[in-house]
Every structure is written in C-alpha cells, then in structure tokens.
C-alpha positions as CSV (number, residue, x, y, z in Angstrom):
1,M,37.2,-35.3,0.9
2,R,35.0,-37.1,-1.7
3,Y,37.7,-39.8,-2.0
4,F,37.5,-40.4,1.7
5,Y,33.7,-40.9,1.6
6,Y,34.1,-43.4,-1.2
7,F,36.9,-45.1,0.7
8,L,34.7,-45.2,3.9
9,F,31.7,-46.6,2.0
10,C,33.8,-49.5,0.5
11,L,35.3,-50.1,3.9
12,F,32.0,-50.5,5.7
13,F,30.6,-52.6,2.9
14,H,33.6,-54.9,3.5
15,C,32.9,-54.8,7.3
16,S,29.3,-55.9,6.7
17,L,30.4,-58.9,4.8
18,C,32.8,-59.8,7.5
19,R,30.5,-59.3,10.4
20,G,29.3,-62.9,10.5
21,N,32.7,-64.1,11.5
22,E,32.7,-63.3,15.2
23,D,36.1,-64.8,15.8
24,S,37.9,-62.3,13.5
25,S,35.8,-59.2,13.5
26,S,33.6,-57.2,15.9
27,F,31.6,-54.0,16.3
28,T,31.7,-52.0,19.5
29,F,29.6,-49.1,20.6
30,S,30.6,-46.4,23.1
31,G,29.4,-43.1,24.5
32,Y,30.7,-40.3,26.6
33,A,29.0,-37.2,28.1
34,E,30.4,-34.4,30.2
35,W,28.3,-31.7,31.9
36,Y,29.9,-28.7,33.7
37,Y,29.3,-25.5,35.7
38,S,32.0,-22.8,35.6
39,Y,32.0,-19.7,37.7
40,D,34.3,-16.8,36.7
41,F,35.2,-14.3,39.4
42,S,35.3,-11.5,36.7
43,Q,31.6,-12.1,36.1
44,S,31.9,-12.5,32.3
45,R,29.4,-14.5,30.3
46,T,31.9,-16.6,28.4
47,K,35.5,-17.5,28.8
48,P,38.2,-15.7,26.7
49,D,38.5,-16.1,23.0
50,F,41.5,-18.4,23.3
51,I,39.5,-20.9,25.4
52,Y,37.2,-23.4,23.6
53,N,36.1,-25.9,26.2
54,H,33.8,-25.3,29.2
55,K,33.1,-22.0,27.5
56,R,29.9,-20.9,29.1
57,L,29.8,-19.3,32.6
58,D,27.2,-19.3,35.4
59,E,25.1,-22.0,33.8
60,I,25.0,-25.8,33.7
61,N,26.0,-26.8,30.2
62,M,27.2,-29.7,28.1
63,N,30.8,-29.6,27.1
64,L,30.8,-32.7,25.0
65,I,28.6,-35.7,24.2
66,V,30.0,-38.4,21.8
67,G,28.5,-41.5,20.5
68,S,30.9,-43.8,18.6
69,V,30.8,-47.0,16.5
70,N,34.0,-48.9,16.0
71,Y,34.8,-51.9,13.8
72,R,37.9,-54.1,14.0
73,N,39.2,-57.2,12.4
74,K,42.8,-58.4,11.6
75,N,43.1,-56.3,8.5
76,V,40.4,-53.6,8.6
77,R,39.4,-51.0,11.1
78,A,36.9,-48.1,11.1
79,N,35.6,-45.5,13.5
80,I,32.6,-43.1,13.3
81,G,31.8,-40.7,16.1
82,L,29.1,-38.0,16.3
83,M,29.2,-35.2,18.9
84,A,27.6,-32.1,20.3
85,G,28.3,-29.6,23.0
86,N,30.3,-26.5,23.7
87,Y,33.5,-28.1,22.3
88,A,31.9,-28.8,18.9
89,Q,30.1,-25.4,18.9
90,Y,33.1,-23.2,19.5
91,N,36.1,-25.3,18.3
92,L,34.6,-26.3,15.0
93,S,32.8,-23.0,14.3
94,K,34.7,-22.5,11.0
95,E,33.8,-25.9,9.6
96,P,30.6,-26.5,7.5
97,A,27.6,-27.0,9.7
98,F,27.3,-30.7,9.1
99,A,31.0,-31.3,9.8
100,Q,30.7,-29.7,13.3
101,F,29.0,-32.9,14.5
102,L,31.8,-35.2,13.4
103,Y,34.1,-36.2,16.3
104,E,35.9,-38.8,14.0
105,A,35.2,-40.6,10.8
106,N,38.0,-42.7,9.5
107,G,38.8,-46.1,8.1
108,G,42.0,-48.1,7.6
109,I,43.5,-51.2,6.1
110,R,46.5,-53.2,7.2
111,L,49.3,-53.0,4.6
112,D,51.4,-55.9,5.9
113,S,49.8,-59.1,7.4
114,S,53.0,-59.9,9.4
115,H,53.6,-56.4,10.7
116,N,51.4,-53.7,12.4
117,I,51.5,-51.3,9.4
118,W,48.3,-49.4,8.6
119,F,47.0,-46.9,6.1
120,D,44.1,-44.8,7.3
121,M,42.0,-42.0,5.8
122,G,39.5,-39.6,7.3
123,I,39.0,-37.4,10.3
124,F,41.1,-38.2,13.4
125,P,41.9,-36.9,16.8
126,S,45.1,-34.9,16.5
127,H,48.5,-36.5,16.6
128,I,49.8,-33.4,18.5
129,G,49.7,-33.1,22.3
130,F,48.9,-35.3,25.3
131,E,45.3,-34.0,25.8
132,S,42.1,-34.6,23.9
133,A,38.5,-33.3,23.8
134,V,37.4,-36.1,26.1
135,G,37.9,-34.7,29.6
136,A,37.9,-38.0,31.4
137,D,41.0,-39.0,29.5
138,C,42.9,-35.9,30.8
139,Y,44.4,-35.4,34.2
140,T,42.9,-31.8,34.5
141,V,39.3,-30.6,34.3
142,T,40.0,-27.9,31.7
143,R,42.4,-28.1,28.8
144,S,45.8,-26.4,28.9
145,L,46.5,-23.3,26.9
146,V,48.7,-25.2,24.5
147,A,45.9,-27.8,23.8
148,E,43.3,-25.0,23.3
149,N,45.5,-23.4,20.7
150,S,46.9,-26.3,18.8
151,P,44.9,-29.0,16.8
152,Y,42.4,-31.1,18.6
153,Y,41.4,-32.9,15.3
154,E,42.8,-33.3,11.8
155,A,41.7,-34.7,8.4
156,G,43.8,-36.5,5.8
157,A,45.7,-39.7,5.4
158,K,48.4,-41.5,7.4
159,I,50.6,-44.5,7.5
160,S,51.4,-45.8,10.9
161,Y,53.6,-48.5,12.4
162,K,53.5,-49.9,15.9
163,T,55.7,-52.7,17.3
164,A,54.1,-55.8,18.6
165,D,54.9,-54.8,22.2
166,S,53.6,-51.3,21.6
167,T,57.0,-49.8,22.5
168,L,57.4,-47.8,19.4
169,L,54.8,-45.8,17.3
170,L,55.7,-44.0,14.1
171,S,53.1,-42.1,12.0
172,L,53.5,-40.1,8.8
173,L,50.6,-37.9,7.8
174,Y,49.3,-35.9,4.9
175,L,46.8,-33.4,6.2
176,N,44.2,-30.9,4.9
177,G,45.6,-28.2,7.2
178,W,46.0,-27.0,10.7
179,Q,42.9,-28.3,12.5
180,T,40.9,-28.4,9.3
181,I,38.4,-30.9,7.9
182,F,37.6,-29.0,4.7
183,R,40.5,-27.0,3.3
184,N,40.0,-23.3,2.4
185,P,39.8,-23.1,-1.4
186,D,42.4,-20.3,-1.3
187,I,44.9,-22.6,0.5
188,H,46.7,-25.0,-1.8
189,T,49.9,-25.5,0.2
190,P,50.1,-29.2,1.4
191,S,50.4,-30.0,5.1
192,F,52.4,-32.8,6.6
193,G,52.9,-34.3,10.1
194,L,55.0,-36.8,11.9
195,Q,54.6,-38.6,15.2
196,L,57.3,-40.6,17.0
197,Q,56.5,-42.1,20.4
198,Y,58.7,-44.5,22.4
199,H,58.0,-46.2,25.7
200,F,61.3,-46.9,27.4
201,S,59.4,-48.8,30.2
202,P,55.9,-48.9,31.6
203,F,56.9,-45.9,33.7
204,F,58.6,-43.6,31.1
205,M,57.7,-42.5,27.6
206,I,58.6,-39.7,25.3
207,N,56.7,-38.3,22.3
208,Y,57.7,-36.0,19.4
209,S,55.1,-34.7,16.9
210,N,55.2,-31.9,14.3
211,F,53.2,-30.0,11.7
212,I,54.5,-28.4,8.5
213,G,52.0,-26.5,6.4
214,S,50.0,-23.4,6.0
215,D,47.0,-21.9,7.7
216,R,46.8,-18.8,5.4
217,Q,45.9,-18.0,1.8
218,D,48.5,-18.7,-0.9
219,N,49.1,-15.0,-1.6
220,E,50.4,-14.6,2.0
221,Q,53.2,-17.1,1.3
222,S,53.2,-18.4,4.8
223,M,54.6,-21.6,6.1
224,R,53.8,-22.8,9.7
225,V,56.3,-25.1,11.4
226,Y,55.2,-26.6,14.8
227,H,57.1,-28.9,17.1
228,N,55.5,-30.7,20.1
229,V,57.6,-32.7,22.6
230,Y,56.4,-34.2,25.8
231,S,57.3,-36.9,28.3
232,H,55.3,-38.9,30.8
233,V,57.1,-40.2,33.9
234,F,55.6,-42.3,36.6
235,F,57.5,-42.2,39.9
236,S,55.2,-45.0,41.3
237,K,52.1,-46.8,40.1
238,N,49.9,-43.9,41.3
239,F,52.0,-40.7,40.9
240,G,53.5,-39.2,37.8
241,V,54.4,-36.0,35.9
242,I,53.7,-34.9,32.3
243,A,56.1,-32.3,31.0
244,G,55.7,-30.8,27.5
245,F,57.3,-28.0,25.4
246,D,55.8,-26.8,22.2
247,I,57.3,-24.2,19.8
248,G,55.8,-22.8,16.6
249,R,56.9,-20.5,13.8
250,D,54.8,-18.5,11.3
251,R,55.0,-15.4,9.3
252,G,54.1,-12.1,11.0
253,E,54.0,-8.5,9.8
254,G,56.7,-7.3,7.5
255,R,57.2,-10.8,6.0
256,R,59.3,-11.8,9.0
257,Y,58.9,-15.1,10.9
258,Y,58.0,-15.0,14.5
259,Y,57.8,-17.7,17.2
260,W,55.5,-18.8,20.0
261,Y,56.3,-21.3,22.7
262,T,54.4,-23.1,25.5
263,P,55.9,-25.1,28.4
264,T,53.4,-27.2,30.4
265,I,53.9,-29.4,33.5
266,I,51.1,-31.5,35.1
267,A,51.7,-33.5,38.3
268,H,49.0,-36.1,39.1
269,G,48.4,-38.6,41.8
270,R,45.9,-41.2,42.9
271,F,45.3,-41.8,46.6
272,S,42.7,-44.5,46.3
273,E,40.3,-46.1,43.8
274,Q,38.1,-43.1,44.2
275,W,40.2,-40.0,44.9
276,S,42.9,-38.3,42.7
277,I,44.4,-34.9,42.2
278,A,46.3,-32.9,39.6
279,C,48.3,-29.6,39.6
280,R,49.3,-27.7,36.4
281,Y,51.7,-25.0,35.5
282,E,51.6,-23.5,32.0
283,Y,52.9,-20.6,30.0
284,F,52.0,-19.4,26.5
285,G,54.2,-16.8,24.9
286,D,53.4,-15.1,21.6
287,K,54.7,-11.6,22.1
288,N,55.2,-11.0,18.3
289,A,51.7,-12.1,17.4
290,A,52.8,-15.0,15.3
291,L,49.7,-17.1,16.2
292,F,47.4,-14.4,17.8
293,S,46.2,-11.2,16.2
294,S,48.0,-9.1,18.9
295,E,50.8,-9.5,21.5
296,F,49.9,-12.3,23.8
297,D,51.3,-14.1,26.9
298,C,49.6,-16.0,29.7
299,T,50.8,-17.9,32.7
300,G,48.4,-20.4,34.3
301,Y,48.1,-22.3,37.6
302,S,45.4,-24.9,38.3
303,A,44.6,-27.7,40.8
304,N,41.8,-30.2,40.7
305,L,40.3,-32.9,42.9
306,D,38.6,-35.9,41.3
307,Y,36.2,-38.4,42.7
308,M,35.3,-41.6,40.9
309,L,31.7,-42.1,41.9
310,T,31.3,-45.3,39.9
311,S,33.4,-47.1,37.4
312,Q,31.7,-45.0,34.7
313,T,31.0,-41.7,36.5
314,L,33.7,-39.1,37.4
315,L,33.1,-36.0,39.5
316,R,35.7,-33.2,39.4
317,I,36.4,-29.7,40.6
318,E,39.1,-27.3,39.5
319,G,40.4,-23.9,40.4
320,R,42.4,-22.1,37.7
321,H,44.2,-18.7,37.8
322,L,45.5,-17.0,34.6
323,I,47.8,-14.0,34.5
324,S,49.0,-12.0,31.5
325,S,51.2,-9.0,30.8
326,Y,48.4,-7.7,28.5
327,K,44.7,-6.9,29.0
328,I,43.6,-10.0,27.2
329,F,40.6,-10.9,29.4
330,D,37.1,-9.5,29.4
331,K,36.6,-6.2,31.2
332,N,40.1,-5.2,30.1
333,V,41.9,-6.9,32.9
334,R,45.2,-8.8,33.1
335,N,44.1,-11.8,35.3
336,N,41.3,-14.3,35.5
337,T,40.2,-16.8,38.2
338,A,37.6,-19.5,37.6
339,L,36.1,-22.5,39.4
340,T,34.8,-25.4,37.2
341,F,32.8,-28.4,38.3
342,S,32.2,-31.3,35.9
343,M,30.5,-34.7,35.8
344,S,31.4,-37.1,33.1
345,M,29.9,-40.6,32.2
346,R,30.9,-43.4,29.9
347,I,28.8,-46.1,28.5
C-alpha cells in the first residue's frame, strides 16, 4: 500500500496545479448520513453475525456517515471519502484502526486521450454486486444476504474501459484480497477480478463480475473462485426487477472444494415523486460450510415503503423475515423477524 500513498500524493499534487483551470478541472464535495432504528421480535441486542449493517437493536443509531472529496479533469481523477457508523465498525473490524474510517481513497489517470481507458489505484467500492454501503442508492432498507457476505470494498489496481455512450464497461483488477485493504502477511496468493457490464437499452442491462484469489493462509492451499451475475430490467419508467445469482467455491474440510450459492430477486416501483416500494426474495445456501464455519442456509423475505421527504431526505420502513434449517439466530432459533426504520440525508 505504500506505493498507493505515493501515487495518491503525486496525483493530488498534480490536481492542485490544475485547479486554477476551471474549464478543465473541478473539485466536488458531498456528504451522506443514515440513521436508523431496528426492532427485532426475538429481543436480541444485535443482529446475527452474518449481518453487518443496521446492526444494533432497540436504539437509534448511525449506520453510515460519509464525507467525500472528488476531483476530475479530462485525464486525472481522484476520490477520498471518510466514514463512521455501524457499517464501518462491524464490516471493517479486521482492518487496522485507521483504515476503518476509509470509505474510499483512490486516484486514476487516463491512459488514452481518445478513448475512455483508465488506470486507477487505491481503495474502491466493490466491483461485485448491485448493492453498496450507501443505503439511499439501494432499493431496500437493509442489505441482502449476498451483499452482506461478499465484498463491499476492495483495494488494489484496475484498468477499466467504458464506451462513449456508456453501453459497455470492462474492468480488470489486481486486488489485495477478498474485502481486504491490508493483506494478511501470511497470505501471498494474488487475487484478481473482472467486471463486464452491458446496457442493451435504457431498460435492460446485465452484469458479470468475478473474484479469483485466496482468503486463507498459504499453508491451507486454498483458492476462492466467485461468480456474480445480475440483470436489471425496467418494465416501465417507474417499475423494474433486479435478479441476481452468485456462486462461490472454496476449500472445506478434508481438502475438498465446496460451493455456496445465492439467488436474489428485488421488485421495485415508484408511484409518485415521493412514494416508492420494494419487495425482496433471497436465499443463501452453504450447507457444506464453504464460507461459514458451520452448515448454513437462510431464506429471506422483505418489503419496504419509502417516502422522499425532500430532494435530499429519504424516510423508509422495512419488514424482514428470515428462516433457516439451522439454529443460526440468537436464542437458538430458526427464524427471525425485524422492523427497520431509517432516515438518510445527502448534501
């Protein structure tokens, strides 16, 4: 990572020299904050171990607050975002303390002045999945099981290409690991990623992303392979469906490889400028403990109602029910029901 910090310093030094040319460069500042209250009918204090967002129960809490600075000109771009909240506290708990406040820190240069080809280094939001840590960018209040148990963020370098009309996006990535900013010194296996996204029309797109690497020490000789496929279809301007299927493979006990898989469907609709809804079905199957420490499966159903109070303020409520074949929830039970209220603001 020391090479990244040197790269970022040089990049921002270049940015400062270019700042006087307002026609070709610009700085932008943005902020996001999301508060929530979640009530669990099982009366636990926190949500299960496989949930990282909206973690605390029976109290008003901050899920995420982010402040970002972004720089753009024709040939250079950079982003720095600092964060706090439950998402940072629980999802980045294995990172060094100072890194737990980094939402993103990356910089890039354009490799071809006539084409949209970029080389970027640093900490990025993940190239896997259709959800992010920023709740207002997602159709549901809480994150899906597949989002909670696949990378939200990544660190490394990437080369990306996007067509002038944004129809096609292609990215090749070299990564420090599976949702890792600073690689474990006992892991030397390189990790790679690919993203291919194509928009057939403004109403239909499909995305394929993958990860190939290791999340375990070298002496375990493990290689994780993960595939993420999803499509977003709009049946009209205000109604659409996201359908995704993820499958992963890793080594389990007895030096055998086992698989986990996760189908997810989200239907969403907007009835007016203020009101919208979303319904979700999801399943996570890991019955051979490839990803989890023991047998795991979970089926989930949720529905939420959103109200856009202002152009910058979103109020939401969601009911969610999770069912498992195993006693994976607190108090040794097989099902879980929760209500979550949230308010998010952008500046």
